[in-house]
DSSP file (Angstrom, degrees, kcal/mol; ACC not computed):
  #  RESIDUE AA STRUCTURE BP1 BP2  ACC     N-H-->O    O-->H-N    N-H-->O    O-->H-N    TCO  KAPPA ALPHA  PHI   PSI    X-CA   Y-CA   Z-CA
    1    1 A M              0   0    0      0, 0.0    29,-2.4     0, 0.0     2,-0.6   0.000 360.0 360.0 360.0 150.1    5.5  -23.6  -48.9
    2    2 A K  E     -a   30   0A   0     27,-0.2    71,-2.8    29,-0.0    72,-1.4  -0.913 360.0-174.0-104.2 122.1    2.2  -24.0  -47.2
    3    3 A I  E     -ab  31  74A   0     27,-2.9    29,-2.6    -2,-0.6     2,-0.4  -0.957  12.7-153.5-124.5 131.0    1.8  -27.4  -45.6
    4    4 A A  E     -ab  32  75A   0     70,-2.5    72,-2.9    -2,-0.4     2,-0.4  -0.841   8.5-159.0-104.4 143.1   -1.2  -29.0  -43.9
    5    5 A L  E     +ab  33  76A   0     27,-2.1    29,-1.4    -2,-0.4     2,-0.3  -0.982  17.4 163.6-125.4 125.4   -0.9  -31.6  -41.2
    6    6 A I  E     + b   0  77A   0     70,-2.6    72,-2.2    -2,-0.4     2,-0.3  -0.993   6.3 176.2-139.1 143.9   -3.7  -34.0  -40.2
    7    7 A A  E     - b   0  78A   0     -2,-0.3    72,-0.2    70,-0.2    48,-0.1  -0.967  28.4-123.6-149.6 135.3   -3.6  -37.3  -38.3
    8    8 A H    >>  -     0   0    0     70,-2.3     3,-2.4    -2,-0.3     4,-0.8  -0.329  45.5 -94.9 -67.2 161.0   -6.3  -39.6  -37.1
    9    9 A D  G >4 S+     0   0    0      1,-0.3     3,-1.0     2,-0.2     4,-0.4   0.857 124.9  46.7 -50.0 -47.8   -6.4  -40.3  -33.4
   10   10 A R  G 34 S+     0   0    0      1,-0.2    -1,-0.3     2,-0.1     4,-0.1   0.485 115.8  47.9 -78.1   0.2   -4.3  -43.5  -33.5
   11   11 A K  G <> S+     0   0    0     -3,-2.4     4,-2.1    67,-0.2    -1,-0.2   0.397  82.1  94.1-114.8  -2.3   -1.7  -41.8  -35.8
   12   12 A K  H <X S+     0   0    0     -3,-1.0     4,-2.7    -4,-0.8     5,-0.2   0.914  85.2  49.9 -60.8 -45.1   -1.2  -38.6  -33.9
   13   13 A S  H  > S+     0   0    0     -4,-0.4     4,-2.5     1,-0.2    -1,-0.2   0.891 109.5  52.8 -61.9 -38.4    1.8  -39.8  -32.0
   14   14 A E  H  > S+     0   0    0      2,-0.2     4,-2.0     1,-0.2    -1,-0.2   0.911 111.0  46.1 -63.2 -42.1    3.4  -41.0  -35.2
   15   15 A L  H  X S+     0   0    0     -4,-2.1     4,-2.6     2,-0.2    -2,-0.2   0.907 110.6  53.1 -68.2 -40.9    2.9  -37.6  -36.8
   16   16 A V  H  X S+     0   0    0     -4,-2.7     4,-2.2     1,-0.2    -2,-0.2   0.944 110.5  47.4 -58.2 -47.5    4.3  -35.8  -33.8
   17   17 A N  H  X S+     0   0    0     -4,-2.5     4,-2.2     1,-0.2    -1,-0.2   0.882 111.1  51.7 -61.5 -38.6    7.4  -38.0  -33.9
   18   18 A F  H  X S+     0   0    0     -4,-2.0     4,-1.8     2,-0.2    -1,-0.2   0.909 109.2  49.8 -63.1 -42.9    7.8  -37.3  -37.6
   19   19 A M  H  < S+     0   0    0     -4,-2.6    -2,-0.2     1,-0.2    -1,-0.2   0.872 109.5  51.5 -66.4 -36.9    7.5  -33.6  -37.0
   20   20 A I  H >< S+     0   0    0     -4,-2.2     3,-1.1    -5,-0.2     4,-0.3   0.934 109.4  50.9 -62.5 -45.7   10.2  -33.8  -34.3
   21   21 A A  H 3< S+     0   0    0     -4,-2.2     3,-0.2     1,-0.3    -2,-0.2   0.849 122.4  30.7 -61.6 -35.8   12.5  -35.7  -36.7
   22   22 A Y  T >X S+     0   0    0     -4,-1.8     4,-2.3     1,-0.2     3,-1.0   0.039  79.2 122.9-113.9  25.2   12.1  -33.1  -39.5
   23   23 A E  H <> S+     0   0    0     -3,-1.1     4,-2.3     1,-0.3     5,-0.2   0.864  70.6  60.4 -55.3 -38.6   11.5  -30.0  -37.4
   24   24 A S  H 34 S+     0   0    0     -4,-0.3    -1,-0.3    -3,-0.2     4,-0.2   0.836 110.2  41.3 -62.7 -32.1   14.5  -28.2  -39.1
   25   25 A I  H X4 S+     0   0    0     -3,-1.0     3,-1.3     1,-0.1    -1,-0.2   0.915 114.7  50.2 -78.0 -45.3   12.8  -28.6  -42.5
   26   26 A F  H >< S+     0   0    0     -4,-2.3     3,-2.0     1,-0.3    -2,-0.2   0.781  95.9  69.9 -66.9 -26.8    9.3  -27.7  -41.3
   27   27 A K  T 3< S+     0   0    0     -4,-2.3    -1,-0.3     1,-0.3    -2,-0.1   0.707  93.1  60.1 -65.9 -16.4   10.4  -24.5  -39.5
   28   28 A E  T <  S+     0   0    0     -3,-1.3    -1,-0.3    -4,-0.2     2,-0.3   0.414 102.9  64.0 -87.0   1.5   11.1  -22.9  -42.9
   29   29 A H  S <  S-     0   0    0     -3,-2.0     2,-0.6    -4,-0.1   -27,-0.2  -0.791  87.5-102.4-128.9 165.7    7.5  -23.3  -44.0
   30   30 A E  E     -a    2   0A   0    -29,-2.4   -27,-2.9    -2,-0.3     2,-0.4  -0.785  43.3-156.8 -89.7 120.9    4.0  -22.1  -43.2
   31   31 A L  E     -ac   3  49A   0     -2,-0.6    19,-2.7    17,-0.6     2,-0.3  -0.805  16.1-179.8-110.2 141.9    2.1  -24.9  -41.3
   32   32 A Y  E     +ac   4  50A   0    -29,-2.6   -27,-2.1    -2,-0.4     2,-0.3  -0.932  10.4 168.8-129.5 153.1   -1.6  -25.5  -40.9
   33   33 A S  E     -ac   5  51A   0     17,-2.1    19,-3.3    -2,-0.3   -27,-0.2  -0.994  38.1 -97.9-159.2 158.6   -3.3  -28.3  -39.0
   34   34 A T     >  -     0   0    0    -29,-1.4     4,-2.6    -2,-0.3    20,-0.3  -0.448  58.7 -90.5 -73.4 161.6   -6.5  -29.6  -37.7
   35   35 A G  H  > S+     0   0    0     18,-1.0     4,-2.1     1,-0.2     5,-0.1   0.841 114.0  28.9 -46.2 -71.9   -7.1  -28.8  -34.0
   36   36 A T  H  > S+     0   0    0      1,-0.2     4,-2.5     2,-0.2    -1,-0.2   0.876 119.4  55.4 -66.5 -38.6   -5.8  -31.5  -31.7
   37   37 A T  H  > S+     0   0    0      1,-0.2     4,-2.1     2,-0.2    -1,-0.2   0.944 110.4  45.5 -58.9 -48.9   -3.0  -32.6  -34.1
   38   38 A G  H  X S+     0   0    0     -4,-2.6     4,-2.6     1,-0.2    -1,-0.2   0.892 111.2  53.1 -62.3 -40.6   -1.6  -29.1  -34.3
   39   39 A K  H  X S+     0   0    0     -4,-2.1     4,-1.9    -5,-0.3    -1,-0.2   0.928 109.9  47.6 -60.8 -45.8   -1.8  -28.7  -30.5
   40   40 A R  H  X S+     0   0    0     -4,-2.5     4,-0.9     1,-0.2    -1,-0.2   0.883 112.1  49.6 -65.5 -38.6    0.1  -31.9  -29.9
   41   41 A I  H >X S+     0   0    0     -4,-2.1     4,-0.8    -5,-0.2     3,-0.8   0.935 111.4  48.6 -65.2 -45.1    2.8  -31.0  -32.5
   42   42 A M  H 3< S+     0   0    0     -4,-2.6     3,-0.4     1,-0.2    -2,-0.2   0.827 105.9  58.4 -65.9 -31.0    3.2  -27.5  -31.0
   43   43 A E  H 3< S+     0   0    0     -4,-1.9    -1,-0.2     1,-0.2    -2,-0.2   0.786 116.1  34.2 -66.7 -26.4    3.5  -29.0  -27.4
   44   44 A Q  H << S+     0   0    0     -4,-0.9     2,-0.3    -3,-0.8    -1,-0.2   0.372 121.9  38.0-114.7   4.3    6.5  -31.1  -28.5
   45   45 A T  S  < S-     0   0    0     -4,-0.8   -25,-0.1    -3,-0.4   -26,-0.0  -0.837  76.9-116.8-138.4 177.6    8.3  -28.8  -31.0
   46   46 A D  S    S+     0   0    0     -2,-0.3     2,-0.2     2,-0.1    -4,-0.1   0.162  71.7 128.3-100.1  16.0    9.0  -25.2  -31.5
   47   47 A L        -     0   0    0     -6,-0.3     2,-0.5     1,-0.0    -2,-0.2  -0.466  55.3-137.6 -76.2 143.0    6.9  -25.1  -34.7
   48   48 A K        -     0   0    0     -2,-0.2   -17,-0.6   -21,-0.1     2,-0.4  -0.883  26.8-176.5 -98.9 128.5    4.2  -22.5  -35.1
   49   49 A I  E     -c   31   0A   0     -2,-0.5     2,-0.7   -19,-0.1   -17,-0.2  -0.989  28.1-134.2-132.6 131.4    1.1  -23.9  -36.6
   50   50 A H  E     -c   32   0A   0    -19,-2.7   -17,-2.1    -2,-0.4     2,-0.4  -0.756  34.7-148.4 -79.5 118.6   -2.2  -22.2  -37.7
   51   51 A R  E     -c   33   0A   0     -2,-0.7   -17,-0.2   -19,-0.2     2,-0.1  -0.763  15.7-170.4 -99.3 134.9   -4.8  -24.5  -36.2
   52   52 A F        -     0   0    0    -19,-3.3   -17,-0.2    -2,-0.4     7,-0.1  -0.326  42.9 -65.1 -98.3-172.1   -8.2  -25.1  -37.7
   53   53 A Q        -     0   0    0    -19,-0.2   -18,-1.0     1,-0.2    -1,-0.3  -0.208  69.0 -77.6 -64.9 165.2  -11.2  -27.0  -36.2
   54   54 A S    > > -     0   0    0    -20,-0.3     5,-2.7   -19,-0.1     3,-1.0  -0.338  50.9-106.9 -57.7 149.8  -10.9  -30.7  -35.4
   55   55 A G  G > >S+     0   0    0      1,-0.3     3,-1.6     4,-0.3     5,-1.0   0.911 118.8  45.8 -50.5 -53.1  -11.3  -32.8  -38.5
   56   56 A P  G 3 5S+     0   0    0      0, 0.0    -1,-0.3     0, 0.0    -2,-0.0   0.706 110.2  56.7 -67.0 -17.3  -14.8  -34.1  -37.7
   57   57 A L  G < 5S-     0   0    0     -3,-1.0    -2,-0.2    30,-0.0    -3,-0.1   0.251 137.5 -73.8 -98.1  12.6  -15.9  -30.5  -36.8
   58   58 A G  T <>5S+     0   0    0     -3,-1.6     4,-1.9    -4,-0.1    -3,-0.2   0.356  99.0 118.4 117.4  -4.9  -15.0  -29.0  -40.1
   59   59 A G  H  ><S+     0   0    0     -5,-2.7     4,-2.2     1,-0.2    -4,-0.3   0.881  77.7  53.4 -61.8 -39.1  -11.2  -28.9  -40.0
   60   60 A D  H  ><S+     0   0    0     -5,-1.0     4,-2.2    -6,-0.2    -1,-0.2   0.900 110.1  48.6 -61.0 -39.4  -10.8  -31.2  -43.0
   61   61 A Q  H  > S+     0   0    0     -6,-0.4     4,-1.9     2,-0.2    -1,-0.2   0.836 107.2  55.0 -71.0 -32.4  -13.1  -28.9  -44.9
   62   62 A Q  H  X S+     0   0    0     -4,-1.9     4,-1.4     2,-0.2    -2,-0.2   0.906 109.8  46.5 -66.0 -40.7  -11.1  -25.8  -43.9
   63   63 A V  H  X S+     0   0    0     -4,-2.2     4,-1.9     1,-0.2    -2,-0.2   0.909 109.8  55.4 -64.6 -41.1   -8.0  -27.5  -45.3
   64   64 A G  H  X S+     0   0    0     -4,-2.2     4,-2.7     1,-0.2    -2,-0.2   0.857 102.2  56.6 -58.7 -36.4  -10.0  -28.3  -48.4
   65   65 A A  H  X S+     0   0    0     -4,-1.9     4,-1.4     2,-0.2    -1,-0.2   0.892 104.5  52.1 -64.2 -38.8  -10.8  -24.6  -48.8
   66   66 A L  H  <>S+     0   0    0     -4,-1.4     5,-3.3    -3,-0.2     6,-0.4   0.918 111.1  47.9 -60.5 -42.6   -7.1  -23.8  -48.8
   67   67 A I  H ><5S+     0   0    0     -4,-1.9     3,-2.0     1,-0.2    -2,-0.2   0.936 109.0  52.3 -64.0 -46.5   -6.6  -26.4  -51.6
   68   68 A A  H 3<5S+     0   0    0     -4,-2.7    -1,-0.2     1,-0.3    -2,-0.2   0.768 110.8  48.6 -62.8 -25.8   -9.6  -25.0  -53.6
   69   69 A Q  T 3<5S-     0   0    0     -4,-1.4    -1,-0.3    -5,-0.2    -2,-0.2   0.305 116.1-117.4 -93.6   7.6   -8.1  -21.5  -53.4
   70   70 A N  T < 5S+     0   0    0     -3,-2.0    -3,-0.2    -5,-0.1    -2,-0.1   0.870  79.5 126.0  56.7  40.7   -4.7  -22.9  -54.5
   71   71 A E      < +     0   0    0     -5,-3.3     2,-0.4    -6,-0.1    -4,-0.2   0.205  50.5  75.7-110.6  12.2   -3.2  -21.8  -51.2
   72   72 A L        -     0   0    0     -6,-0.4   -69,-0.2    -5,-0.2     3,-0.1  -0.982  46.8-179.2-129.1 140.1   -1.8  -25.2  -50.1
   73   73 A D        +     0   0    0    -71,-2.8     2,-0.3    -2,-0.4   -70,-0.2   0.655  70.0  14.2-109.3 -21.4    1.4  -26.9  -51.5
   74   74 A L  E     -b    3   0A   0    -72,-1.4   -70,-2.5    29,-0.2     2,-0.5  -0.976  56.2-156.0-158.4 138.7    1.6  -30.2  -49.6
   75   75 A L  E     -bd   4 105A   0     29,-2.4    31,-2.3    -2,-0.3     2,-0.6  -0.982   3.1-170.5-121.1 125.3   -0.7  -32.3  -47.4
   76   76 A I  E     +bd   5 106A   0    -72,-2.9   -70,-2.6    -2,-0.5     2,-0.5  -0.963  16.4 169.5-111.6 113.3    0.6  -34.8  -44.8
   77   77 A F  E     -b    6   0A   0     29,-3.3     2,-1.2    -2,-0.6   -70,-0.2  -0.862  21.8-158.6-132.0  94.1   -2.4  -36.8  -43.6
   78   78 A F  E     -b    7   0A   0    -72,-2.2   -70,-2.3    -2,-0.5     2,-0.2  -0.630  22.9-166.6 -77.7 101.6   -1.6  -39.8  -41.5
   79   79 A R        -     0   0    0     28,-1.2     3,-0.1    -2,-1.2    -2,-0.0  -0.551  22.2-132.2 -89.8 152.7   -4.7  -41.9  -41.9
   80   80 A D    >   -     0   0    0     -2,-0.2     3,-1.3     3,-0.2   -71,-0.1  -0.880  20.7-174.5-103.2 100.2   -5.7  -44.9  -39.9
   81   81 A P  T 3  S+     0   0    0      0, 0.0    -1,-0.1     0, 0.0    -2,-0.0   0.603  79.3  57.3 -73.8  -9.2   -6.8  -47.5  -42.5
   82   82 A L  T 3  S+     0   0    0      1,-0.1     2,-0.4    -3,-0.1    -2,-0.0   0.376  97.0  68.6-102.3   4.3   -7.9  -49.9  -39.8
   83   83 A M  S <  S-     0   0    0     -3,-1.3    -3,-0.2     2,-0.0     2,-0.1  -0.984  79.9-125.6-128.9 126.3  -10.5  -47.7  -38.1
   84   84 A A        -     0   0    0     -2,-0.4    -2,-0.1     1,-0.0     3,-0.0  -0.445  25.6-146.6 -65.9 139.1  -13.8  -46.5  -39.6
   85   85 A Q    >   -     0   0    0     -2,-0.1     3,-1.5     1,-0.1     6,-0.1  -0.935  10.5-145.7-113.1 129.7  -14.1  -42.7  -39.5
   86   86 A P  T 3  S+     0   0    0      0, 0.0    -1,-0.1     0, 0.0    -2,-0.0   0.760 102.8  49.1 -65.1 -22.5  -17.5  -41.0  -39.0
   87   87 A H  T >> S+     0   0    0      1,-0.2     4,-1.5     2,-0.1     3,-0.9  -0.064  70.6 132.6-106.1  33.1  -16.4  -38.1  -41.3
   88   88 A E  H <>  +     0   0    0     -3,-1.5     4,-2.6     1,-0.3     5,-0.2   0.842  66.9  59.5 -53.5 -39.6  -15.1  -40.4  -44.1
   89   89 A P  H 3> S+     0   0    0      0, 0.0     4,-2.1     0, 0.0    -1,-0.3   0.885 105.2  50.1 -59.8 -35.3  -17.0  -38.4  -46.8
   90   90 A D  H <> S+     0   0    0     -3,-0.9     4,-2.2     2,-0.2    -2,-0.2   0.894 110.4  50.1 -65.9 -39.2  -15.0  -35.3  -45.7
   91   91 A I  H  X S+     0   0    0     -4,-1.5     4,-2.4     2,-0.2     5,-0.2   0.929 111.0  47.7 -64.7 -46.6  -11.8  -37.2  -45.9
   92   92 A I  H  X S+     0   0    0     -4,-2.6     4,-2.3     1,-0.2    -1,-0.2   0.900 111.5  51.2 -62.6 -41.0  -12.5  -38.5  -49.4
   93   93 A A  H  X S+     0   0    0     -4,-2.1     4,-2.2    -5,-0.2    -1,-0.2   0.898 109.3  51.1 -63.1 -40.3  -13.5  -35.0  -50.6
   94   94 A L  H  X S+     0   0    0     -4,-2.2     4,-1.7     2,-0.2    -2,-0.2   0.926 111.8  45.8 -63.3 -46.1  -10.2  -33.6  -49.2
   95   95 A L  H  X S+     0   0    0     -4,-2.4     4,-1.7     1,-0.2    -1,-0.2   0.866 110.5  54.3 -66.5 -35.6   -8.2  -36.3  -51.1
   96   96 A R  H  X S+     0   0    0     -4,-2.3     4,-2.5     1,-0.2    -1,-0.2   0.913 105.7  52.8 -63.3 -42.2  -10.2  -35.7  -54.2
   97   97 A L  H  X S+     0   0    0     -4,-2.2     4,-2.6     1,-0.2    -1,-0.2   0.890 105.4  54.9 -60.2 -39.4   -9.4  -32.0  -54.1
   98   98 A C  H  X>S+     0   0    0     -4,-1.7     5,-2.6     1,-0.2     4,-0.7   0.907 109.9  46.6 -60.3 -40.8   -5.7  -32.8  -53.8
   99   99 A D  H ><5S+     0   0    0     -4,-1.7     3,-0.5     3,-0.2    -2,-0.2   0.917 112.1  50.2 -66.2 -43.1   -6.0  -34.8  -57.0
  100  100 A V  H 3<5S+     0   0    0     -4,-2.5    -2,-0.2     1,-0.2    -1,-0.2   0.901 119.9  35.4 -62.0 -42.1   -7.9  -32.1  -58.8
  101  101 A Y  H 3<5S-     0   0    0     -4,-2.6    -1,-0.2    -5,-0.2    -2,-0.2   0.363 110.4-115.1 -98.5   4.7   -5.4  -29.3  -57.9
  102  102 A G  T <<5 +     0   0    0     -4,-0.7    -3,-0.2    -3,-0.5    -4,-0.1   0.884  54.8 162.8  67.9  39.0   -2.3  -31.5  -58.1
  103  103 A I      < -     0   0    0     -5,-2.6    -1,-0.2    -6,-0.2   -29,-0.2  -0.815  40.5-121.4 -93.6 123.3   -1.4  -31.3  -54.4
  104  104 A P        -     0   0    0      0, 0.0   -29,-2.4     0, 0.0     2,-0.4  -0.402  32.9-165.0 -62.7 138.2    1.1  -33.9  -53.2
  105  105 A V  E     -d   75   0A   0    -31,-0.2     2,-0.5    -2,-0.1   -29,-0.2  -0.987  15.8-165.7-130.5 135.1   -0.3  -36.0  -50.4
  106  106 A A  E     +d   76   0A   0    -31,-2.3   -29,-3.3    -2,-0.4     3,-0.1  -0.988   8.7 176.0-116.0 125.7    1.4  -38.4  -48.0
  107  107 A T        +     0   0    0     -2,-0.5   -28,-1.2   -31,-0.2     2,-0.3   0.350  68.9  32.4-109.0   4.5   -1.0  -40.7  -46.1
  108  108 A N  S  > S-     0   0    0    -30,-0.2     4,-2.3     1,-0.1     5,-0.2  -0.964  88.0-101.6-152.4 168.0    1.8  -42.6  -44.2
  109  109 A V  H  > S+     0   0    0     -2,-0.3     4,-2.3     1,-0.2     5,-0.2   0.835 115.1  57.5 -64.5 -34.5    5.2  -42.1  -42.8
  110  110 A A  H  > S+     0   0    0      2,-0.2     4,-1.5     1,-0.2    -1,-0.2   0.943 112.8  38.9 -62.8 -48.3    7.1  -43.7  -45.7
  111  111 A T  H  > S+     0   0    0      1,-0.2     4,-2.3     2,-0.2    -2,-0.2   0.881 113.7  56.3 -69.6 -38.1    5.6  -41.4  -48.3
  112  112 A A  H  X S+     0   0    0     -4,-2.3     4,-2.8     1,-0.2     5,-0.3   0.903 105.0  52.5 -60.2 -41.5    5.8  -38.4  -46.0
  113  113 A E  H  X S+     0   0    0     -4,-2.3     4,-2.3     2,-0.2     5,-0.2   0.914 109.0  49.1 -63.2 -42.2    9.5  -38.9  -45.6
  114  114 A I  H  X S+     0   0    0     -4,-1.5     4,-1.9     1,-0.2    -1,-0.2   0.940 114.7  44.8 -61.7 -46.8   10.1  -39.0  -49.4
  115  115 A L  H  X S+     0   0    0     -4,-2.3     4,-2.4     1,-0.2    -2,-0.2   0.898 113.8  48.7 -66.5 -40.4    8.1  -35.8  -49.8
  116  116 A V  H  X S+     0   0    0     -4,-2.8     4,-2.5     2,-0.2    -1,-0.2   0.879 109.9  51.2 -70.7 -36.6    9.7  -33.9  -46.9
  117  117 A R  H  X S+     0   0    0     -4,-2.3     4,-1.2    -5,-0.3    -1,-0.2   0.905 111.5  48.5 -64.9 -39.1   13.2  -34.9  -48.0
  118  118 A A  H  <>S+     0   0    0     -4,-1.9     5,-2.5    -5,-0.2     4,-0.4   0.906 110.1  52.2 -63.9 -41.2   12.4  -33.6  -51.5
  119  119 A L  H ><5S+     0   0    0     -4,-2.4     3,-1.4     1,-0.2     5,-0.2   0.913 106.5  53.4 -59.3 -44.1   11.0  -30.4  -49.9
  120  120 A G  H 3<5S+     0   0    0     -4,-2.5    -1,-0.2     1,-0.3    -2,-0.2   0.782 108.1  50.7 -62.8 -28.0   14.3  -30.0  -48.0
  121  121 A R  T 3<5S-     0   0    0     -4,-1.2    -1,-0.3    -3,-0.3    -2,-0.2   0.445 118.4-111.6 -88.5  -1.7   16.2  -30.2  -51.3
  122  122 A G  T X 5 +     0   0    0     -3,-1.4     3,-0.6    -4,-0.4    -3,-0.2   0.781  69.4 143.3  79.8  27.1   14.0  -27.6  -52.9
  123  123 A E  T 3 < +     0   0    0     -5,-2.5     3,-0.2     1,-0.2    -4,-0.2   0.148  51.6  78.1 -90.1  21.3   12.3  -29.9  -55.3
  124  124 A F  T >>  +     0   0    0     -5,-0.2     3,-1.8    -6,-0.2     4,-0.7  -0.009  50.3 125.5-112.7  27.9    8.9  -28.2  -55.1
  125  125 A A  H X>  +     0   0    0     -3,-0.6     4,-1.3     1,-0.3     3,-0.8   0.794  62.4  70.0 -58.6 -28.9    9.9  -25.3  -57.4
  126  126 A W  H 3> S+     0   0    0      1,-0.3     4,-1.8    -3,-0.2    -1,-0.3   0.804  91.9  59.3 -61.1 -27.8    6.9  -26.1  -59.7
  127  127 A R  H <> S+     0   0    0     -3,-1.8     4,-2.3     1,-0.2    -1,-0.3   0.854 100.0  56.2 -68.6 -33.0    4.6  -24.9  -56.9
  128  128 A E  H <X S+     0   0    0     -3,-0.8     4,-2.2    -4,-0.7    -1,-0.2   0.880 105.8  51.3 -63.7 -37.0    6.3  -21.5  -57.0
  129  129 A V  H  X S+     0   0    0     -4,-1.3     4,-2.5     2,-0.2     5,-0.2   0.921 107.7  52.4 -64.0 -44.1    5.4  -21.4  -60.7
  130  130 A V  H  X S+     0   0    0     -4,-1.8     4,-2.1     1,-0.2    -2,-0.2   0.923 111.2  46.9 -57.2 -45.2    1.7  -22.2  -59.8
  131  131 A H  H  X S+     0   0    0     -4,-2.3     4,-2.3     2,-0.2    -1,-0.2   0.885 109.8  53.1 -66.3 -38.3    1.7  -19.3  -57.3
  132  132 A R  H  X S+     0   0    0     -4,-2.2     4,-1.8     1,-0.2    -2,-0.2   0.926 111.9  45.0 -62.8 -44.6    3.3  -16.9  -59.8
  133  133 A Y  H  X S+     0   0    0     -4,-2.5     4,-2.5     2,-0.2    -1,-0.2   0.867 109.7  55.9 -67.8 -35.1    0.6  -17.7  -62.4
  134  134 A K  H  X S+     0   0    0     -4,-2.1     4,-2.1    -5,-0.2    -1,-0.2   0.926 107.5  48.8 -61.5 -43.5   -2.1  -17.4  -59.8
  135  135 A Q  H  X S+     0   0    0     -4,-2.3     4,-1.3     1,-0.2    -1,-0.2   0.886 109.9  52.7 -63.1 -38.0   -0.9  -13.9  -59.0
  136  136 A G  H  <>S+     0   0    0     -4,-1.8     5,-3.3     1,-0.2     3,-0.2   0.911 108.8  48.9 -63.6 -42.7   -0.9  -13.0  -62.7
  137  137 A F  H ><5S+     0   0    0     -4,-2.5     3,-1.3     1,-0.2    -1,-0.2   0.881 108.6  53.5 -64.1 -37.8   -4.5  -14.2  -63.1
  138  138 A E  H 3<5S+     0   0    0     -4,-2.1    -1,-0.2     1,-0.3    -2,-0.2   0.797 109.5  49.3 -66.9 -26.8   -5.6  -12.2  -60.1
  139  139 A N  T 3<5S-     0   0    0     -4,-1.3    -1,-0.3    -3,-0.2    -2,-0.2   0.340 126.5 -99.7 -93.8   5.6   -4.0   -9.1  -61.7
  140  140 A G  T < 5S+     0   0    0     -3,-1.3    -3,-0.2     1,-0.3    -2,-0.1   0.542  79.9 132.4  91.9   7.4   -5.7   -9.7  -65.0
  141  141 A S      < -     0   0    0     -5,-3.3     2,-0.3    -6,-0.2    -1,-0.3  -0.326  43.8-141.5 -83.7 170.8   -2.8  -11.4  -66.9
  142  142 A S    >   -     0   0    0     -2,-0.1     3,-1.4     1,-0.0    -1,-0.0  -0.835  28.8-103.6-125.8 169.7   -2.9  -14.6  -68.9
  143  143 A L  T 3  S+     0   0    0     -2,-0.3    -1,-0.0     1,-0.3    -2,-0.0   0.781 116.5  61.3 -62.2 -27.6   -0.4  -17.4  -69.2
  144  144 A S  T 3         0   0    0      1,-0.2    -1,-0.3     0, 0.0    -3,-0.0   0.593 360.0 360.0 -80.0  -9.0    0.7  -16.2  -72.6
  145  145 A E    <         0   0    0     -3,-1.4    -1,-0.2     0, 0.0    -2,-0.1   0.492 360.0 360.0 -78.7 360.0    2.0  -12.8  -71.3
């Protein structure tokens, strides 16, 4: 699975701790992150993460591009609901894309834990079906074949 990780400044430590706790599950997957968040996670774990730009500098939009291309399976985005964000329109657009493409999103540790435990049990098989059909469409097939 391809998983994106984002955290607002005051939530970065919480996400790092979460990644440490579930490192054994995350090491089996392809990870993406916005700049500083990914750097902090890699400094404290053995996880390999493809890092994009910082969120306000376009990183949120880079993650959104993965979603629009159906190349992302899960988004963990620890948002800070008590702090105004200057790039709020980018954040809303990113969450809207998740809704459009049916991408599971966790915006807090409680929801993230439920999704990651399900991931560890292999309960995201429906995403494999999505990828199989995507490959078929790219090769000129249709759903009825």
